N, CA, C and O of each residue as an XYZ file, in Angstrom:
340
protein
N     -51.700   -119.173    -16.131
C     -50.812   -119.071    -14.754
C     -51.681   -118.907    -13.658
O     -51.573   -119.622    -12.661
N     -52.776   -117.773    -13.787
C     -53.531   -117.626    -12.272
C     -54.221   -118.829    -12.105
O     -54.128   -119.208    -10.937
N     -54.788   -119.477    -12.714
C     -55.771   -120.537    -12.641
C     -54.738   -121.554    -11.867
O     -55.238   -122.269    -10.998
N     -53.264   -121.671    -12.139
C     -52.412   -122.430    -11.089
C     -52.114   -121.837     -9.980
O     -51.438   -122.518     -9.209
N     -52.464   -120.523     -9.554
C     -52.074   -119.875     -8.083
C     -50.511   -119.168     -8.282
O     -49.767   -118.639     -7.456
N     -50.392   -119.360     -9.474
C     -49.253   -118.287     -9.905
C     -49.430   -116.994     -9.892
O     -50.433   -116.654    -10.520
N     -48.761   -116.032     -9.352
C     -48.950   -114.500     -9.384
C     -48.354   -114.275    -10.571
O     -47.304   -114.799    -10.943
N     -49.424   -113.017    -11.545
C     -48.800   -112.763    -12.359
C     -49.016   -111.429    -12.395
O     -49.937   -110.948    -11.734
N     -48.124   -110.577    -13.239
C     -48.471   -108.999    -13.380
C     -48.220   -109.033    -14.887
O     -47.385   -109.680    -15.520
N     -49.197   -108.136    -15.319
C     -49.048   -107.643    -17.120
C     -48.785   -105.980    -16.982
O     -49.336   -105.275    -16.136
N     -47.814   -105.505    -18.005
C     -47.600   -104.165    -17.739
C     -48.591   -103.465    -18.923
O     -48.467   -103.830    -20.092
N     -49.225   -102.805    -18.678
C     -50.044   -101.869    -19.730
C     -49.014   -100.708    -20.380
O     -49.326   -100.312    -21.503
N     -47.996   -100.219    -19.857
C     -47.293    -99.251    -20.298
C     -46.589    -99.708    -21.789
O     -46.499   -100.840    -22.266
N     -46.132    -98.417    -22.338
C     -45.389    -98.618    -23.596
C     -44.154    -98.531    -23.078
O     -43.329    -98.231    -23.940
N     -43.556    -98.727    -21.642
C     -42.108    -98.465    -21.560
C     -41.084    -99.459    -22.291
O     -41.561   -100.566    -22.542
N     -39.891    -99.264    -22.632
C     -39.110   -100.313    -23.397
C     -38.874   -101.514    -22.556
O     -38.621   -101.604    -21.355
N     -39.032   -102.508    -23.574
C     -38.645   -104.015    -22.597
C     -37.623   -103.932    -21.463
O     -37.899   -104.003    -20.265
N     -36.363   -103.768    -22.015
C     -35.534   -103.614    -20.829
C     -36.087   -102.942    -19.403
O     -36.064   -103.556    -18.337
N     -36.520   -101.762    -19.539
C     -36.805   -101.238    -18.424
C     -38.208   -102.050    -17.749
O     -38.330   -102.162    -16.530
N     -39.053   -102.495    -18.553
C     -39.910   -103.491    -17.701
C     -39.589   -104.561    -16.985
O     -40.134   -104.840    -15.917
N     -38.476   -105.382    -17.649
C     -37.720   -106.386    -17.154
C     -36.913   -105.943    -15.828
O     -36.822   -106.728    -14.884
N     -36.363   -104.732    -15.791
C     -35.735   -104.128    -14.418
C     -36.854   -104.251    -13.560
O     -36.863   -105.049    -12.623
N     -37.696   -103.580    -13.805
C     -39.075   -103.273    -12.887
C     -39.460   -104.546    -12.122
O     -39.501   -104.618    -10.894
N     -39.775   -105.675    -13.091
C     -40.029   -106.982    -12.661
C     -39.016   -107.758    -11.876
O     -39.308   -108.679    -11.114
N     -37.656   -107.267    -12.146
C     -36.709   -107.774    -11.209
C     -36.692   -107.223     -9.823
O     -36.531   -107.849     -8.776
N     -36.847   -106.195     -9.961
C     -36.756   -105.217     -8.811
C     -37.736   -105.453     -7.993
O     -37.508   -105.186     -6.813
N     -39.099   -106.013     -8.347
C     -40.053   -106.538     -7.482
C     -40.004   -107.738     -6.962
O     -40.785   -108.057     -6.066
N     -38.863   -108.774     -7.559
C     -38.912   -109.944     -7.191
C     -39.470   -110.740     -8.215
O     -39.658   -111.919     -7.916
N     -39.742   -110.418     -9.219
C     -40.113   -111.723    -10.358
C     -39.030   -112.783    -10.661
O     -38.005   -112.252    -11.088
N     -38.968   -113.982    -10.573
C     -37.950   -114.667    -11.010
C     -38.115   -115.043    -12.638
O     -37.112   -115.465    -13.214
N     -39.101   -114.927    -13.225
C     -39.461   -115.292    -14.525
C     -40.069   -114.048    -15.066
O     -40.626   -113.240    -14.323
N     -39.947   -113.852    -16.624
C     -40.467   -113.252    -17.551
C     -40.951   -113.893    -18.632
O     -40.251   -114.791    -19.099
N     -42.293   -113.571    -19.291
C     -42.891   -114.353    -20.431
C     -42.651   -113.278    -21.347
O     -42.848   -112.237    -20.721
N     -42.288   -113.006    -22.639
C     -42.257   -112.326    -23.390
C     -42.941   -112.669    -24.667
O     -42.734   -113.764    -25.189
N     -43.985   -111.533    -25.359
C     -44.666   -112.218    -26.522
C     -44.591   -111.032    -27.403
O     -45.321   -110.082    -27.120
N     -43.848   -110.956    -28.384
C     -43.860   -109.850    -29.368
C     -44.585   -110.537    -30.658
O     -45.024   -111.687    -30.634
N     -44.646   -109.703    -31.743
C     -45.298   -110.210    -33.073
C     -44.426   -111.324    -33.598
O     -45.118   -112.221    -34.079
N     -43.224   -111.537    -33.655
C     -42.429   -112.865    -34.149
C     -43.162   -113.763    -33.593
O     -43.921   -114.477    -34.248
N     -42.987   -113.861    -31.952
C     -43.497   -114.856    -31.241
C     -44.838   -115.578    -31.202
O     -45.084   -116.753    -30.929
N     -45.666   -114.541    -31.555
C     -47.308   -114.817    -31.750
C     -47.318   -115.419    -33.041
O     -48.004   -116.406    -33.308
N     -46.580   -114.848    -33.827
C     -46.405   -115.870    -35.170
C     -46.218   -117.227    -35.482
O     -46.750   -117.848    -36.402
N     -45.196   -117.755    -34.407
C     -44.650   -118.726    -34.360
C     -45.342   -119.487    -33.306
O     -45.116   -120.670    -33.050
N     -46.366   -118.588    -32.595
C     -46.986   -119.660    -31.758
C     -46.107   -120.156    -30.309
O     -46.403   -121.184    -29.700
N     -45.065   -119.294    -29.923
C     -44.294   -119.339    -29.201
C     -44.316   -118.035    -28.225
O     -44.934   -117.004    -28.490
N     -43.370   -118.297    -26.798
C     -43.035   -117.006    -26.097
C     -41.507   -117.353    -25.847
O     -40.963   -118.434    -26.075
N     -40.854   -116.039    -25.254
C     -39.614   -116.074    -24.647
C     -39.672   -116.238    -23.511
O     -40.133   -115.259    -22.925
N     -39.378   -117.155    -22.817
C     -38.932   -117.401    -21.061
C     -37.824   -116.755    -20.777
O     -36.844   -117.080    -21.447
N     -37.672   -115.847    -19.896
C     -36.451   -115.218    -19.381
C     -36.457   -115.609    -17.861
O     -37.466   -115.701    -17.161
N     -35.144   -115.826    -17.465
C     -35.076   -116.139    -16.319
C     -34.116   -114.453    -15.610
O     -32.988   -114.088    -15.939
N     -34.840   -113.926    -14.851
C     -34.238   -112.673    -14.540
C     -33.135   -112.593    -13.701
O     -32.636   -111.474    -13.584
N     -32.620   -113.543    -13.071
C     -31.669   -113.726    -11.972
C     -30.025   -113.615    -12.863
O     -28.998   -113.040    -12.499
N     -30.361   -114.572    -14.383
C     -29.193   -114.765    -14.856
C     -29.439   -114.272    -16.125
O     -28.578   -114.572    -16.951
N     -30.514   -113.493    -16.582
C     -30.509   -113.296    -18.072
C     -30.906   -114.211    -19.039
O     -31.423   -113.734    -20.049
N     -30.777   -115.467    -18.958
C     -30.821   -116.720    -19.794
C     -32.429   -116.553    -20.275
O     -33.354   -116.229    -19.529
N     -32.521   -116.848    -21.674
C     -33.863   -117.130    -22.343
C     -33.769   -118.281    -22.930
O     -32.744   -118.954    -23.039
N     -35.285   -118.645    -23.488
C     -35.336   -119.780    -24.289
C     -36.837   -119.870    -24.584
O     -37.756   -119.754    -23.773
N     -36.915   -120.127    -26.053
C     -38.013   -120.106    -26.759
C     -39.072   -121.541    -26.126
O     -38.645   -122.690    -26.018
N     -40.504   -121.091    -25.772
C     -41.045   -122.392    -25.384
C     -42.412   -121.984    -25.955
O     -42.879   -120.856    -25.792
N     -43.055   -123.014    -26.666
C     -44.445   -123.019    -27.164
C     -45.183   -122.387    -26.025
O     -44.948   -122.485    -24.820
N     -46.174   -121.680    -26.679
C     -47.513   -121.054    -26.001
C     -48.236   -122.030    -25.096
O     -48.507   -121.882    -23.904
N     -48.481   -122.997    -25.846
C     -49.304   -124.038    -25.187
C     -48.523   -124.770    -24.048
O     -49.126   -125.521    -23.281
N     -47.222   -124.557    -23.943
C     -46.366   -125.629    -22.915
C     -45.899   -124.221    -21.834
O     -45.016   -124.371    -20.989
N     -46.376   -123.348    -21.954
C     -45.718   -122.306    -20.703
C     -46.114   -122.646    -19.295
O     -45.375   -122.503    -18.321
N     -47.174   -123.043    -19.273
C     -47.789   -123.194    -17.873
C     -47.318   -124.274    -17.213
O     -47.046   -124.157    -16.018
N     -47.123   -125.646    -17.957
C     -46.286   -126.414    -17.052
C     -44.543   -126.305    -16.915
O     -43.762   -126.871    -16.149
N     -44.376   -125.516    -17.796
C     -42.798   -125.311    -17.786
C     -42.686   -124.424    -16.683
O     -41.754   -124.719    -15.934
N     -43.562   -123.106    -16.247
C     -43.239   -122.381    -15.348
C     -43.513   -123.105    -13.989
O     -42.762   -123.138    -13.014
N     -44.677   -123.646    -14.121
C     -44.921   -124.631    -12.769
C     -43.895   -125.110    -12.388
O     -43.363   -124.820    -11.317
N     -43.228   -126.361    -13.661
C     -42.112   -127.121    -13.004
C     -40.983   -126.246    -12.635
O     -40.339   -126.683    -11.682
N     -40.634   -125.313    -13.049
C     -39.552   -124.496    -12.841
C     -39.843   -123.711    -11.386
O     -38.870   -123.303    -10.750
N     -41.091   -123.525    -10.914
C     -41.195   -122.665     -9.547
C     -40.893   -123.774     -8.477
O     -40.354   -123.608     -7.383
N     -41.416   -125.090     -9.101
C     -41.665   -126.516     -8.020
C     -40.188   -126.853     -7.635
O     -39.881   -127.123     -6.474
N     -39.132   -126.819     -8.838
C     -37.793   -127.118     -8.477
C     -36.876   -125.897     -7.882
O     -35.876   -126.011     -7.172
N     -37.297   -125.073     -8.215
C     -36.976   -123.575     -7.110
C     -36.977   -123.767     -5.662
O     -36.088   -123.755     -4.809
N     -38.476   -123.981     -5.636
C     -39.028   -123.738     -3.988
C     -38.257   -125.247     -3.520
O     -37.715   -125.241     -2.414
N     -38.207   -126.393     -4.255
C     -37.387   -127.580     -3.707
C     -35.773   -127.255     -3.203
O     -35.262   -127.769     -2.208
N     -35.141   -126.349     -4.059
C     -33.905   -125.760     -3.667
C     -33.575   -125.139     -2.531
O     -32.471   -125.150     -1.985
N     -34.906   -124.400     -2.058
C     -35.059   -123.471     -0.925
C     -34.742   -122.215     -1.194
O     -34.290   -121.919     -2.300
N     -34.953   -121.203     -0.123
C     -35.086   -119.886     -0.922
C     -33.619   -119.097     -1.379
O     -32.501   -119.155     -0.867
N     -34.093   -118.394     -2.484
C     -32.875   -117.424     -3.200
C     -32.141   -116.968     -2.131
O     -32.678   -116.998     -1.024
N     -31.004   -116.546     -2.245
C     -30.333   -115.506     -1.579
C     -30.848   -114.489     -1.835
O     -31.461   -114.390     -2.897
N     -30.744   -113.168     -0.742
C     -31.201   -111.933     -0.717
C     -29.987   -111.101     -1.508
O     -28.766   -111.207     -1.395
N     -30.726   -110.312     -2.276
C     -29.953   -109.644     -3.155
C     -28.928   -108.645     -2.707
O     -29.219   -108.030     -1.681
N     -28.014   -108.423     -3.167
C     -27.135   -107.417     -2.210
C     -26.845   -105.901     -3.344
O     -26.574   -105.759     -4.536
N     -27.026   -105.208     -2.463
C     -26.829   -103.809     -3.140
C     -25.079   -103.221     -3.641
O     -24.926   -102.121     -4.173
């Protein structure tokens, strides 16, 4: 992802996944890639859209293309509305 110019952050903390996803969302992340032991065994990751909570399994070797496509599509659609409090 970084080689494609996509900003990536990785949490080294042992915090609960839900908390890590909330932090990512608060920092402006649009997507999260989650890989636990089950996903690793299946050769896939979970791609989670933070704005609506939807998620789907993606083959590990396809994740770069998938995220690149999503970011290109969302850029073409224009800026996202500002979050409300």
